[in-house]
C-alpha positions as CSV (number, residue, x, y, z in Angstrom):
1,X,-33.2,25.9,113.5
2,X,-34.1,22.5,112.1
3,X,-32.7,21.7,108.8
4,X,-34.2,19.6,106.1
5,X,-33.2,16.1,105.3
6,X,-31.8,17.2,102.0
7,X,-29.6,19.8,103.7
8,X,-28.5,17.3,106.2
9,X,-27.3,14.8,103.5
10,X,-25.6,17.5,101.8
11,X,-23.7,18.6,104.9
12,X,-22.9,15.0,105.6
13,X,-21.4,14.4,102.2
14,X,-19.5,17.6,102.4
15,X,-18.1,16.6,105.8
16,X,-17.1,13.1,104.4
17,X,-15.5,14.8,101.3
18,X,-13.4,17.0,103.5
19,X,-12.4,14.1,105.8
20,X,-11.3,12.1,102.8
21,X,-9.3,14.9,101.1
22,X,-5.9,13.8,102.6
23,X,-6.6,10.1,101.6
24,X,-7.4,11.3,97.8
25,X,-4.3,13.5,97.9
26,X,-2.1,10.5,99.1
27,X,-3.5,8.2,96.4
28,X,-2.8,10.7,93.7
29,X,0.8,11.1,94.9
30,X,1.2,7.3,95.1
31,X,-0.2,7.1,91.5
32,X,2.3,9.7,90.3
33,X,5.3,8.1,91.9
34,X,4.3,4.8,90.4
35,X,4.1,6.2,86.8
36,X,7.5,8.0,87.4
37,X,9.2,4.7,88.5
38,X,7.6,2.9,85.5
39,X,8.9,5.4,83.2
40,X,12.3,5.3,84.8
41,X,12.5,1.6,84.6
42,X,11.4,1.5,81.1
43,X,14.2,4.0,80.0
44,X,16.7,2.0,82.1
45,X,15.6,-1.3,80.5
46,X,16.0,-0.1,77.0
47,X,19.6,0.3,76.1
48,X,19.0,2.9,73.6
49,X,17.2,5.2,75.8
50,X,14.9,7.2,73.8
51,X,12.0,5.3,72.0
52,X,11.9,7.8,69.2
53,X,15.6,7.3,68.4
54,X,15.1,3.5,68.4
55,X,11.9,3.8,66.0
56,X,13.9,6.1,63.7
57,X,16.4,3.2,63.2
58,X,13.8,0.7,62.2
59,X,12.4,3.2,59.6
60,X,12.3,1.8,56.1
61,X,11.8,4.5,53.5
62,X,9.0,4.0,51.0
63,X,9.3,4.2,47.1
64,X,6.3,6.2,47.1
65,X,6.2,10.0,46.2
66,X,3.8,12.5,47.5
67,X,3.5,15.6,45.5
68,X,1.3,18.5,46.7
69,X,0.8,21.0,43.9
70,X,0.4,24.5,45.2
71,X,0.0,26.3,42.0
72,X,-3.8,27.1,42.7
73,X,-3.2,29.2,45.8
74,X,-3.9,32.3,43.8
75,X,-7.5,31.2,43.5
76,X,-7.9,30.6,47.3
77,X,-9.0,33.0,49.9
78,X,-6.6,33.5,52.8
79,X,-8.5,31.4,55.0
80,X,-8.2,28.4,52.7
81,X,-4.4,29.1,52.2
82,X,-4.0,28.9,56.2
83,X,-5.9,25.7,56.2
84,X,-3.6,24.2,53.4
85,X,-0.6,25.3,55.4
86,X,-1.9,23.4,58.4
87,X,-2.7,20.3,56.3
88,X,1.0,20.5,54.8
89,X,2.4,20.8,58.3
90,X,0.3,17.8,59.5
91,X,1.3,15.6,56.5
92,X,4.9,16.5,57.0
93,X,4.8,15.7,60.8
94,X,2.9,12.4,60.4
95,X,5.2,11.4,57.5
96,X,8.2,12.0,59.8
97,X,6.7,9.7,62.5
98,X,5.8,6.9,60.0
99,X,7.7,3.6,59.8
100,X,7.6,3.9,55.9
101,X,7.9,7.6,55.2
102,X,7.2,8.6,51.7
103,X,8.9,11.2,49.7
104,X,7.3,14.4,50.3
105,X,7.4,17.2,47.6
106,X,5.7,20.7,47.3
107,X,5.4,22.0,43.9
108,X,4.7,25.5,42.4
109,X,5.3,26.8,46.0
110,X,4.9,30.5,45.9
111,X,2.3,33.3,46.1
112,X,0.0,33.4,49.3
113,X,1.0,30.1,50.6
114,X,4.6,30.9,50.6
115,X,4.1,34.4,52.4
116,X,1.9,32.7,55.0
117,X,4.5,30.0,55.6
118,X,7.3,32.6,55.8
119,X,5.2,34.6,58.4
120,X,4.0,31.7,60.6
121,X,6.5,28.9,60.1
122,X,10.1,30.0,59.5
123,X,11.4,26.4,59.9
124,X,9.6,25.2,56.7
125,X,12.7,25.8,54.7
126,X,14.5,22.9,56.7
127,X,11.9,20.3,55.5
128,X,14.2,19.0,52.9
């Protein structure tokens, strides 16, 4: 049965793809090994080991204070309270990573927000 030109090209490409499979696999393996060696040399070259630990030593606390007033959560629907909770989590996490972290306070923390945080994020009490 004669095959069309398009089918012939397709079969040829598929055959080439199969033939080069081992080569692609080998390249990926080499790339992974190279990245692994780079990471190891980076860790070995830094005397302190972990970059996060080194960064924490360079932190200079800011005199700014950030206050989040949560007294209006009784006016919010549950969906908005959950979004507020996520925003507070994000602010806290980014503040911890910052080179100049601000003093972060939650005020009037109670009601729906507190219940939501107790259910979904039991570690929030350690944010002090």
